[in-house]
C-alpha positions in Angstrom: 0.0 0.0 0.0 2.8 2.5 0.9 4.6 1.7 -2.3 1.6 2.4 -4.4 1.0 5.8 -2.6 4.6 6.8 -3.1 4.5 5.7 -6.7 1.3 7.8 -7.3 2.9 10.9 -5.7 6.1 10.5 -7.8 4.0 10.0 -10.9 1.9 13.1 -10.1 5.1 15.2 -9.6 6.5 14.0 -12.9 3.2 14.7 -14.7 3.1 18.2 -13.3 6.7 18.8 -14.6 5.9 18.1 -18.3 9.1 19.6 -19.7 7.5 22.8 -20.9 9.2 26.1 -20.3 10.0 26.6 -16.6 10.9 29.9 -15.0 14.0 30.6 -12.9 15.8 33.6 -11.5 13.5 36.4 -10.4 14.6 40.0 -10.2 12.9 43.3 -9.2 13.9 46.7 -10.5 12.8 50.3 -10.4 12.9 51.8 -13.9 12.0 55.5 -13.5 8.3 55.5 -12.3 7.9 51.8 -13.3 8.3 48.8 -11.0 9.6 45.9 -13.1 9.7 42.3 -12.0 11.6 39.9 -14.3 11.6 36.1 -14.5 13.5 34.2 -17.2 12.8 30.8 -18.8 15.5 28.2 -18.1 16.9 28.6 -21.6 16.8 32.4 -21.3 14.8 32.8 -24.5 11.7 34.4 -22.8 11.4 37.0 -20.1 8.2 37.2 -18.2 7.9 40.7 -16.9 5.4 42.5 -14.8 5.7 46.3 -15.4 3.7 48.3 -12.9 1.2 45.5 -12.5 0.9 44.6 -16.2 2.2 41.2 -17.4 4.2 41.0 -20.6 6.2 38.3 -22.3 9.4 39.6 -24.0 11.5 37.6 -26.4 15.3 37.5 -26.6 16.5 39.4 -29.6 19.8 40.0 -31.2 22.2 42.3 -29.3 25.8 43.3 -29.9 26.4 43.0 -26.1 24.3 41.8 -23.1 20.8 40.5 -23.3 18.0 42.3 -25.1 14.3 41.4 -24.8 11.5 43.0 -26.7 7.7 42.8 -27.0 4.6 44.9 -26.8 2.6 45.9 -23.7 -0.8 47.6 -24.4 0.4 48.5 -28.0 3.6 50.1 -26.6 6.9 48.7 -27.8 9.0 47.6 -24.7 12.7 46.7 -24.8 14.6 45.6 -21.7 18.4 45.5 -22.3 20.7 44.2 -19.6 24.3 43.4 -19.0 25.1 41.7 -15.7 22.7 43.2 -13.1 22.4 46.6 -15.0 19.2 47.0 -17.0 17.8 49.7 -19.2 14.2 50.0 -20.4 13.2 51.5 -23.7 9.5 52.5 -24.3 7.4 53.5 -27.2 8.2 54.4 -30.8 10.9 57.0 -29.8 12.5 54.3 -27.5 12.6 56.6 -24.5 15.5 55.3 -22.4 14.9 54.7 -18.7 17.7 53.4 -16.4 16.7 50.7 -14.0 17.9 50.3 -10.4 17.8 47.0 -8.6 15.4 46.9 -5.6 
């Protein structure tokens, strides 16, 4: 009986972990008047960000240096570019530059 219960628990855990994208590393920044929380997929290809309460998924794009993620939030172009722990946010069509400070 105990073996079957343990087996079912292990099976349930394995089923829940289906190999889809998982999220690691969570960071919080203050970018001007915006609060930004960032989480990255294990492979680093996707950034799940919450910008002042609004969720957005940003995709890793080509960058000469560092990591650059881009996407759209409420029809506004959002780019978050980082190198190490330093991040900069660019918003809108004119790509207004906003420095980010770690919280």
